[in-house]
C-alpha positions as CSV (number, residue, x, y, z in Angstrom):
1,M,-9.8,37.1,-16.0
2,K,-10.0,34.0,-18.1
3,Y,-6.2,33.9,-18.5
4,F,-5.7,34.5,-14.8
5,I,-7.9,31.5,-13.9
6,L,-6.0,29.3,-16.5
7,Y,-2.7,30.5,-15.0
8,V,-3.8,29.6,-11.5
9,K,-4.9,26.2,-12.6
10,Q,-1.7,25.5,-14.4
11,T,0.3,26.8,-11.4
12,L,-1.6,24.6,-9.0
13,R,-1.0,21.5,-11.2
14,F,2.7,22.3,-11.4
15,V,2.9,22.6,-7.6
16,L,0.5,19.8,-6.6
17,K,1.6,17.1,-9.1
18,P,5.0,16.4,-7.5
19,L,3.3,16.3,-4.1
20,S,1.3,13.2,-5.3
21,F,4.4,11.1,-4.5
22,V,4.3,12.0,-0.8
23,P,1.9,9.1,0.1
24,A,4.4,6.7,-1.5
25,I,7.3,8.1,0.5
26,I,5.2,7.9,3.7
27,M,4.3,4.3,2.9
28,M,7.9,3.4,2.4
29,C,8.8,4.9,5.7
30,V,6.0,3.0,7.5
31,I,7.2,-0.3,5.9
32,F,10.8,0.5,6.9
33,M,9.7,1.2,10.5
34,F,7.8,-2.1,10.8
35,S,10.8,-3.9,9.4
36,G,13.0,-2.3,11.9
37,Q,11.1,-3.8,14.8
38,N,13.0,-6.7,16.5
39,G,11.3,-10.1,16.5
40,Q,9.8,-9.7,20.0
41,E,8.3,-6.2,19.1
42,S,6.9,-7.6,15.8
43,D,5.4,-10.7,17.6
44,Q,3.8,-8.4,20.2
45,L,2.3,-6.1,17.5
46,S,0.9,-9.1,15.6
47,Y,-0.6,-10.5,18.8
48,K,-2.3,-7.1,19.6
49,V,-3.7,-6.9,16.1
50,G,-5.0,-10.4,16.4
51,V,-6.7,-9.7,19.7
52,K,-8.3,-6.6,18.3
53,V,-9.5,-8.4,15.2
54,F,-10.9,-11.4,17.1
55,T,-12.5,-9.1,19.7
56,V,-14.3,-7.1,17.0
57,A,-15.3,-10.4,15.3
58,N,-16.6,-11.7,18.6
59,E,-18.7,-8.6,19.3
60,T,-20.0,-8.3,15.7
61,L,-20.9,-12.0,15.3
62,D,-21.9,-12.5,18.9
63,K,-19.8,-15.6,19.3
64,G,-19.5,-15.5,23.1
65,W,-15.8,-16.2,23.1
66,T,-13.9,-15.7,26.4
67,S,-10.9,-13.4,26.5
68,E,-8.6,-16.5,26.9
69,H,-10.1,-18.0,23.7
70,I,-9.5,-14.7,21.8
71,E,-5.9,-14.6,23.0
72,D,-5.4,-18.3,21.9
73,L,-6.9,-17.5,18.5
74,S,-4.6,-14.5,18.2
75,L,-1.5,-16.6,19.1
76,R,-2.5,-19.3,16.5
77,S,-3.2,-16.7,13.8
78,Q,0.0,-14.6,14.1
79,H,1.5,-16.1,11.0
80,Y,-1.6,-15.3,8.9
81,I,-1.8,-11.8,10.4
82,R,1.8,-11.1,9.4
83,K,1.3,-12.3,5.9
84,A,-1.9,-10.3,5.5
85,A,0.1,-7.3,6.8
86,H,2.8,-7.9,4.1
87,F,0.2,-8.1,1.4
88,T,-1.7,-5.0,2.6
89,E,1.5,-2.9,3.0
90,Y,2.6,-3.5,-0.5
91,F,-0.9,-3.1,-1.9
92,L,-1.0,0.4,-0.4
93,L,2.6,1.0,-1.6
94,A,1.7,0.0,-5.1
95,V,-1.4,2.3,-5.2
96,S,0.6,5.2,-3.7
97,V,3.4,4.6,-6.4
98,A,1.1,3.8,-9.3
99,F,-1.4,6.6,-8.9
100,P,1.1,9.5,-9.3
101,L,2.7,7.7,-12.2
102,Y,-0.8,7.4,-13.8
103,V,-1.4,11.1,-13.2
104,Y,1.9,11.8,-15.0
105,G,0.6,9.8,-18.0
106,L,2.3,6.4,-17.5
107,R,-0.4,4.0,-18.4
108,G,-1.0,0.4,-19.5
109,I,1.6,-2.3,-19.2
110,R,4.3,0.3,-18.7
111,L,2.6,1.5,-15.5
112,M,2.3,-2.1,-14.2
113,V,5.9,-2.9,-15.0
114,F,7.4,0.2,-13.6
115,A,5.3,0.3,-10.4
116,G,5.6,-3.4,-10.0
117,L,9.4,-3.5,-10.4
118,F,9.7,-0.6,-8.0
119,C,7.6,-2.3,-5.3
120,V,9.3,-5.7,-5.8
121,G,12.7,-4.0,-5.6
122,Y,11.6,-2.3,-2.4
123,A,10.4,-5.6,-1.0
124,V,13.7,-7.2,-1.7
125,L,15.6,-4.3,0.0
126,D,13.1,-4.5,2.9
127,E,13.8,-8.2,3.4
128,Y,17.6,-7.5,3.2
129,H,17.1,-4.8,5.9
130,Q,15.4,-7.4,8.1
131,S,18.4,-9.6,8.0
132,F,20.2,-7.1,10.2
133,I,17.4,-7.0,12.8
134,D,17.5,-9.3,15.9
135,G,14.9,-12.0,15.7
136,R,14.0,-11.3,12.1
137,T,14.9,-13.2,9.0
138,P,14.5,-12.4,5.3
139,G,12.2,-14.6,3.3
140,V,11.6,-15.2,-0.3
141,K,8.0,-16.1,0.6
142,D,7.5,-12.6,2.0
143,V,8.8,-11.1,-1.2
144,C,6.3,-13.2,-3.1
145,I,3.4,-12.1,-0.9
146,D,4.6,-8.4,-1.1
147,S,4.7,-8.8,-4.9
148,A,1.2,-10.2,-5.0
149,G,-0.1,-7.2,-3.0
150,A,1.8,-4.8,-5.3
151,F,0.4,-6.5,-8.4
152,L,-3.1,-6.2,-7.1
153,G,-2.5,-2.5,-6.1
154,T,-1.4,-1.6,-9.7
155,I,-4.3,-3.4,-11.2
156,V,-6.8,-1.5,-8.9
157,T,-5.1,1.8,-9.7
158,R,-5.4,1.1,-13.4
159,I,-9.1,0.2,-13.1
160,V,-9.9,3.2,-11.0
161,G,-7.9,5.5,-13.2
162,W,-9.4,4.2,-16.4
163,T,-12.9,4.3,-14.9
164,G,-12.4,7.9,-13.8
165,R,-11.1,8.9,-17.2
166,M,-14.1,7.3,-19.0
167,T,-16.7,8.7,-16.6
168,I,-16.2,11.5,-14.1
169,F,-13.1,13.1,-15.7
170,R,-14.0,12.4,-19.3
171,K,-14.4,16.1,-20.3
172,L,-11.4,17.1,-18.3
173,S,-9.1,14.5,-19.8
174,K,-10.1,15.5,-23.3
175,K,-10.1,19.3,-22.7
176,Y,-6.6,19.3,-21.1
177,I,-5.0,16.5,-23.0
178,D,-2.4,18.8,-24.6
179,T,-1.5,20.7,-21.3
């Protein structure tokens, strides 16, 4: 029975480990989809997000803003909303790339370099993709913002992974270090 349980655990690891890359693939598809929007669609999405954010802020902070004021704030904030979206997308991409690499044993500076280069490379390709879309232009500034999000994502993954290994999964990481 003991060997059967060990066999099941090893089989599950063998099957589930490769699936840990699925969130990264999904995130790459989401980024590609957003980049494929033409300028007008992208503007409209940024505007809608701004309206939602300022509506929630108005209700939460009880500011008493009119709907016209919220719409005006959204229009004036579109640039910042877009840049925050760039940062967030690549933060999530870096986490979804770095975590499976961490699970596979890539740690330290090698993890940061590999995950970082992958995300920055994808950011460059994404900006190149935007050059073919009506109303969109590629930007070095966007790649820098994407890179900053990716850098923070890899750092967070390293911190969470290290903390987990030193606390919650300490016994597990020592017990199965050779498997």
